[in-house]
N, C-alpha and C positions, 0 to 999 in steps of 0.2 A: 139619614143625613140631616133632616130637619130637626130631629130630636137632639142630635149631637150639637147642632148650632144653637138651639134654644138652651141647652144645658151649659154650653160654653158662655153664652150671653148672660145667663143667670149667675154663673160663677164670677164672671168679670164684673158684673154689676155689684154683687155682694162684696167682692174684694175691693172694688172701688169705693163703696160706701164705708167699709172698714178703714181704708186708708184716709178717706176724707175726715172721718170722725177723729182719727188719731191726730190729724194735723190741725183740726179746728181749735181755735182759742176759746176758752171759756170767757164769758163777758166779765167775770170778776178775777181773771188771771192776773197775778201780780205784775206781769210784764205788760198786759193790756190795760185798757182803761175801764173804769167802772161805769156801766151805763145806767141810765135813770130807772129803767124797768127792773133791772137786777137789784138795785138799791131798794126800791119800793117793796119788792118781794121779800128781801132779806130783813129789812127794817120792820116790815109789817108782821112777819112771822116772829121775829125776835121780840117785838113789843108784846104780842099776845102771849108768848112764852113767859116773859117776865111777869105779866099780870097774873097768869094762872099759877105760876110757882109762888108768887108773892102771897096769893090767897092761901095756898097750902101751908106756907111757912108761918103765916099769921095764926093759923089754927094749930099746927103741929109742933112748932118749935118749943123748946123748953126755956131757952134764954129769952128774957124780955127784950134784949138788944136785937136778937135775931127776929123775933116777932115784929119789932118796930121796923126793922129793915124790910121785912116782907110787906108790911103795910105801906111803907114808902114806895116800894116797887109798884104796888097796885096803883097808888095815887099818881106818881110821876109818869109811869108808862101808859096809864089810861089816858092822861092828858096828851102825851106825845103821840099816842095812836090816833087820837082825834085830829091833831095838827098834821100828822102824816096824811091822813085821808084827804084833808083839804088841799094840801100841797100836791098830792098825787092827782087829785081831780083836775087841778089847774094844768097838769101835765098830760091830761088825757089817759091816765093810768088808774087801775084799780088796786087797792090794797087786798092781799089775800084774805079770804073769809074764814079760813081754817088753817090749823097748823099742818106742817109737813110731817112725815112719818118720824123723822129723827127727833123733832121737838116734842111730838106727842108721846114718844117713848119716855122722855125725861119727865113729862107731866105724870104719866102713868106710874113711873118708878117712884116718884116722891109722893104721889097720892096713896099708893099701896106700900109705902115704905116699910121694909122689914129689917133694916140695919139697926145697929146699936146706938148710933149717934146721928140722928137726923140733922141737927144743927151744923155739925162739922161737915157733913156731906153736902148739905144745901149751900153753905158758905163757900166751900171749894168750887162747887158748880157755878156759883155766882161770880167768883173771881175770874174763872176761865171765860165765862159768858161775857162779862163786861170788858175783859181784855179784847175779845173779838169785836165787840160792839164799838169800842173806842177806835180800833183800827179801821173798821168799816166806815164810821162816821167821819173820821179824819180824811180818809180817801174821798168820801162823798163831798165833803166841804170844799175840796180842791178840784174834783174831776167832773162832777155832774154838769149836764148841759142846761137843764131847766132851772131858771132862777129861783122859783119858789121851793123846789126840792133842795137846791144847794143852800138856800137861806135856812130851811128847816134843819138840815144836817149841821150847819154852822151854829145855829141857836141851841140845838139839842146836845151837841158834843160836850159842853161844860157840865151839863147835868149828868150825863153818862160817866164822865170822868170823876165827878163827885161820888157817884154810886160806887165806882171802882175803888176809890180811896176809902170810902166807908167800909166796904166789904173786906178790904185788905186788913183794916184795923180789927175787924171781927175775926179774921183768920189767924190772928196772932195769939 
């Protein structure tokens, strides 16, 4: 009897947890608001990702324009990463110290690039990446609670938009 009760309780708890997880809103859900911690995590990882890919592009690209774009990514995103750290600190948040698995796979793929056209694949990746960044920073500039983080997002958004415009020209 006790065994059946424990089993029933465990099953109920497990099913309850599954149900709760299915109903939970993600902090960055399009319907929900973007919270400060989620923004810091995404912007921090994104910034590191841009710097590392920029270094690789500066070394591996064949086109001088793509090499220059990679160098610009290193310069601009290194600066933005430092500014994010300061804004995050004022909000009592820490910027991630390392990349997540998804972004590390991109770094590894381009570092060990085996394709026929590095420049084309890097540029396409940068277009997609900067489109996502523009969307994130646009939301952050409107929705964040912490003033310093919101100001950082607002100040950085035009730079990211400029990067998107630049890389779209390279994509033609």
